[in-house]
C-alpha positions, -999 to +999 in steps of 0.1 A: -497+174-716-525+200-718-551+172-711-530+160-682-530+194-667-567+198-672-573+165-654-551+176-626-570+208-623-603+189-620-589+166-594-573+196-574-609+213-575-625+181-563-599+178-535-607+213-523-644+208-525-643+175-505-637+190-471-663+217-477-689+190-485-678+168-455-685+198-432-720+204-449-728+166-444-745+174-411-751+146-386-737+121-410-702+137-409-689+119-441-652+113-440-632+135-465-619+103-481-653+090-488-662+121-507-629+120-527-635+084-538-671+091-548-661+122-568-634+102-585-660+078-598-682+106-608-655+127-628-638+096-642-640+082-677-669+058-670-693+085-659-689+123-665-655+120-682-642+152-668-608+138-660-587+110-674-565+086-653-533+094-675-498+088-668-492+122-650-521+116-627-511+080-623-476+092-612-490+116-586-513+089-573-484+066-566-467+093-548-500+099-529-501+062-519-465+065-506-474+096-486-505+079-473-486+050-459-457+073-447-484+092-426-497+060-413-463+049-402-456+084-388-486+081-364-476+048-350-461+050-315-437+022-311-447+018-274-481+008-287-467-018-311-445-032-283-473-030-257-504-050-251-524-034-278-497-044-304-497-079-291-535-083-293-535-067-327-508-092-339-527-123-325-559-108-340-543-105-376-532-140-375-566-151-366-579-130-394-555-146-419-567-180-408-603-170-411-597-154-445-578-184-460-606-207-447-633-187-462-614-183-495-608-221-496-646-226-494-652-202-522-625-218-544-639-252-538-673-238-548-659-222-579-665-187-569-628-177-568-597-189-585-570-184-556-575-192-520-542-173-511-550-141-529-585-138-517-576-149-482-548-122-479-572-095-493-598-103-467-572-099-439-562-063-448-570-031-431-567+003-446-546+020-419-536+047-443-573+055-448-581+054-412-554+078-400-571+111-415-605+096-402-591+092-367-575+125-369-606+144-380-626+126-352-601+137-325-594+102-312-557+100-320-538+095-287-569+080-268-569+044-258-594+037-285-573+055-311-542+035-299-560+002-303-572+012-339-536+021-349-523-011-335-549-031-354-545-010-386-507-016-384-510-053-381-535-053-409-512-034-431-479-048-422-489-084-420-503-086-456-474-066-470-449-093-456-469-122-467-473-107-502-436-101-502-428-136-494-454-156-514-468-133-540-436-123-558-422-140-589-389-149-570-386-181-551-393-182-514-356-181-504-349-151-527-380-133-516-370-138-480-334-125-486-348-095-503-373-086-476-345-091-449-323-068-470-350-040-471-355-046-434-318-042-426-317-009-446-347+004-428-333-005-396-301+011-403-320+043-413-338+042-380-305+038-361-289+066-381-319+089-375-318+085-337-280+084-331-263+103-359-269+140-356-241+161-368-241+195-351-239+215-384-269+196-399-289+200-367-283+238-368-291+240-405-324+221-397-333+244-369-324+275-390-342+266-421-374+252-403-393+284-411-371+296-441-370+287-477-343+259-470-367+236-453-339+210-447-359+188-424-388+184-451-362+178-478-345+150-459-377+136-451-388+134-488-354+120-496-360+092-471-396+084-483-385+083-520-353+064-512-371+037-493-399+034-518-374+031-546-354+005-526-386-015-519-396-015-555-361-024-567-360-053-542-394-066-556-415-054-526-447-031-528-440+006-526-464+009-495-438-010-476-412+017-483-436+044-475-447+028-442-411+021-432-401+057-439-431+070-415-418+047-387-383+061-391-394+097-391-418+090-363-390+078-340-373+114-342-404+137-344-419+131-310-426+161-286-434+198-291-400+206-307-409+184-338-445+197-342-436+224-369-422+196-391-451+173-386-476+201-395-456+208-428-456+170-435-494+168-429-500+197-451-479+183-479-495+148-477-531+155-469-532+189-488-519+175-522-507+140-526-531+119-507-563+134-521-550+126-555-547+090-547-582+086-534-597+105-563-577+085-587-588+053-570-624+064-578-615+072-614-599+039-620-626+018-605-638-007-629-675+001-628-683-016-661-669-050-650-689-047-618-723-037-633-721-059-664-716-091-643-744-105-623-717-128-606-697-097-595-727-080-581-734-110-560-698-113-549-697-076-538-720-078-507-705-113-500-669-099-499-682-068-478-697-092-452-665-112-450-643-082-446-664-075-415-663-111-402-626-117-409-612-084-396-641-074-373-643-105-352-607-103-337-617-069-323-634-089-294-598-096-283-598-059-270-627-065-245-615-049-214-589-028-233-614-005-249-648+003-236-676-022-245-696+004-264-665+012-286-660-024-297-684-022-326-666+009-338-633-007-336-646-038-355-658-016-384-626+004-386-606-028-385-627-042-415-620-011-436-600-021-466-589-006-500-553+001-510-538-034-504-570-048-519-562-029-550-526-040-551-535-077-546-561-077-573-538-062-597-513-090-589-542-115-594-552-100-628-515-099-640-508-134-631-541-148-642-550-161-607-580-138-603-610-133-626-619-098-636-653-099-619-638-111-587-613-083-588-640-057-594-662-072-566-632-071-541-623-036-550-658-025-550-663-041-515-631-024-504-645+010-516-679+004-499-660-005-466-643+029-469-675+047-477-696+031-450-676+016-421-657+047-409-689+068-411-707+043-391-681+039-366-679+077-360-716+077-353-712+048-328-683+068-311-703+100-309-733+080-294-710+064-270-697+096-258-668+102-233-665+076-205-640+062-180-607+051-195-600+014-200-573-002-178-545-006-205-532+031-205-496+032-204-480+035-169-472+071-161-436+064-156-431+055-192-454+081-208-440+108-188-407+104-203-415+092-237-411+126-254-380+148-253 
């Protein structure tokens, strides 16, 4: 336990240092998550060995992953998903999946990879949870560009999760579908209850404890996150689906100024503690030896990085006329940013024997490079583009004016 606590202390120190270094990075303005992952590699067992990815750190990392996707779901405005950005993002993800499977099939025929399905799904992912803090720090949340990015990210997370739930589990297709529908029904029930069931006594206690030690609103949110995560895992789904669904549910009832105190508390809890542990842990557990010791893996890494950009970046062209032309390259780069689901997919591949170790290392390495490079480059593009006239898909005033209570 003492070693566990020492590792936790080192990770906490790194997490505190990351935003300071991000602020000192000058014109590059490196995203905080980039520094956290890089520091994780540095302090991990394969380099300096200051911290070990033990069970305690792994547990906190899983919570961090759940909170990361919770915050991603929390930022999603359902009007965006139901509107034109959501439709374009959905079409774009289907195109990405088709491209990913096509490229993966060619690689399998050439003997580069073992599974078309696993690699194809991995190439069609977007790290929405990773992008939310980047978009927040860049101040573009709530803008047309931010809405488009959130829609693309939501499709790039939810689509792969659903496909994984249906075709990558040990259950038969029928059983997997039933389990997924069961989880969906429970999540929809939770959403209905959150928006319709409001006992006056509970509401009073929530209001009275918002700035007191009771913090009922925060505690109820934590119960929902853990409850849906546990349910997802028990039903054979990935925990990220539970975290994402919890974020969507809480997002339905936390719109408007009255809910701002709760959102601030949730952001502080997520981005101040749990989420940084996940990113640092991702760096610590990266299989650097498998990557550096294999010439095949070293060649696959830039190939997969390029395929991320092609498979997820090309559908960004669907947003021509919806975001400014000079913002399209930034949208393509953010769409191609991938990591959390890539890690989950490669773990499934290694456990089932459908993916070689060097391929898994190359995919994760490419995902980490995409997180390290693509958001930073996209921010440079956005700063160079500067403010400009809004694109034509802004929500009608009649809808947006009455969206928040």
